[in-house]
LUMSENU-532840 format. One line per field, with one value per residue: residue number from 1; residue in one letter; x, y, z of N, C-alpha, C in turn. Coordinates in pm, 1 decimal. Layout:
BEGIN
seq = [NUM/...]
type = [A/...]
n_X = [X/...]
n_Y = [Y/...]
n_Z = [Z/...]
ca_X = [X/...]
ca_Y = [Y/...]
ca_Z = [Z/...]
c_X = [X/...]
c_Y = [Y/...]
c_Z = [Z/...]
***
This chain:
BEGIN
seq = [1/2/3/4/5/6/7/8/9/10/11/12/13/14/15/16/17/18/19/20/21/22/23/24/25/26/27/28/29/30/31/32/33/34/35/36/37/38/39/40/41/42/43/44/45/46/47]
type = [M/R/S/K/Y/Y/T/S/W/E/E/Y/K/E/K/H/P/E/L/A/D/K/P/E/E/V/I/A/P/K/I/Q/K/Y/E/D/M/V/F/N/F/V/L/D/L/V/M]
n_X = [83.8/64.2/115.9/76.9/118.1/170.5/445.1/668.8/899.9/1134.1/1124.6/1133.0/1391.2/1539.9/1482.2/1593.6/1901.1/2069.8/2008.3/2143.7/2364.9/2255.5/2109.6/1901.8/1714.3/1620.4/1517.7/1335.1/1086.1/973.8/936.8/770.9/546.4/434.7/381.8/188.3/-12.6/-82.5/-168.7/-393.7/-550.6/-604.3/-751.9/-973.7/-1081.5/-1165.8/-1355.1]
n_Y = [-117.9/213.6/524.8/866.0/943.0/720.4/518.5/251.5/51.6/20.3/238.5/441.6/412.3/487.1/759.0/850.5/848.4/855.5/648.5/429.5/319.1/208.8/-55.1/-245.0/-445.5/-370.1/-111.4/-111.3/-261.8/-91.9/157.6/75.6/-12.5/227.5/361.9/193.3/229.1/500.3/488.2/317.3/480.1/696.2/562.0/489.8/741.8/808.7/616.6]
n_Z = [0.0/-90.0/57.3/143.9/403.3/563.8/629.0/557.2/751.1/606.8/426.9/613.1/719.6/496.3/481.6/713.6/761.9/982.1/1146.5/1064.3/1199.0/1423.9/1627.8/1443.4/1506.6/1751.8/1728.9/1509.6/1571.2/1764.1/1634.6/1424.7/1565.8/1667.6/1428.9/1320.6/1510.0/1470.5/1205.9/1232.0/1395.3/1223.8/1027.4/1182.5/1225.7/971.1/908.0]
ca_X = [0.0/137.6/45.3/152.0/143.2/215.6/566.9/718.9/1028.2/1238.2/1118.1/1174.8/1537.5/1593.1/1465.1/1670.1/2027.7/2137.0/1974.6/2220.7/2456.3/2178.3/2063.4/1770.1/1620.9/1566.0/1444.7/1227.6/954.9/920.3/890.1/659.2/431.0/373.1/327.1/63.9/-112.9/-126.2/-244.2/-524.1/-624.1/-653.0/-859.2/-1091.3/-1140.1/-1227.4/-1469.9]
ca_Y = [0.0/339.7/629.9/988.6/959.8/595.8/466.6/125.5/64.6/37.0/377.1/525.3/405.9/565.8/901.1/883.1/774.2/852.6/521.9/321.8/253.7/163.0/-194.1/-246.3/-536.9/-301.9/9.3/-137.0/-293.4/24.2/253.9/16.0/-16.6/359.6/390.6/116.9/294.0/622.1/446.1/269.7/596.5/769.0/481.3/503.8/874.1/809.3/525.2]
ca_Z = [0.0/-95.3/128.0/166.1/546.1/626.5/567.0/611.7/819.6/504.5/380.3/725.5/724.7/384.8/512.9/834.1/754.4/1112.2/1212.0/1001.8/1292.9/1540.3/1614.2/1379.2/1572.5/1869.2/1688.7/1412.8/1629.5/1835.7/1534.8/1351.1/1655.8/1671.0/1296.4/1308.9/1594.7/1402.2/1088.4/1278.4/1443.0/1105.8/968.3/1269.1/1201.2/838.7/902.2]
c_X = [88.3/54.1/136.7/196.9/200.1/338.5/606.5/852.5/1140.7/1240.3/1165.7/1327.2/1600.3/1586.9/1550.0/1800.7/2102.7/2107.2/2059.1/2310.9/2387.0/2131.9/1918.8/1669.5/1559.8/1475.4/1322.3/1093.5/891.3/862.7/766.4/532.9/359.3/316.0/195.4/-47.2/-168.6/-211.2/-383.9/-610.5/-683.7/-765.7/-986.5/-1159.0/-1217.2/-1355.1/-1577.1]
c_Y = [124.3/447.6/749.9/998.4/836.3/545.1/335.2/151.7/87.5/180.7/473.2/528.6/489.3/715.1/945.5/803.9/768.7/724.3/405.6/248.2/204.8/19.2/-200.6/-334.2/-475.8/-186.6/-22.0/-170.7/-174.6/126.2/200.4/13.9/118.8/399.3/316.8/179.7/419.7/586.9/398.7/383.9/674.7/691.6/490.1/638.3/877.5/726.5/561.1]
c_Z = [0.0/-29.2/145.5/312.4/614.5/553.6/633.0/681.2/719.2/452.4/488.8/736.0/613.9/414.8/631.1/837.3/887.9/1190.4/1161.7/1100.6/1420.0/1519.2/1565.0/1452.9/1698.6/1827.2/1603.9/1476.9/1701.2/1738.1/1464.1/1436.3/1656.6/1535.7/1275.2/1392.2/1527.7/1281.0/1127.7/1329.4/1326.2/1038.4/1051.4/1248.5/1069.8/836.2/999.1]
***
């Protein structure tokens, strides 16, 4: 799914190169969890 507001973890890494030296297995689940929460919130507003 392509969205102007919702980005995947891979797209997020591309936009934030400063994360390159950080442990991905620790950061990715945290970032993805909040992105999913925001996405679900927006869907709830629309429906």
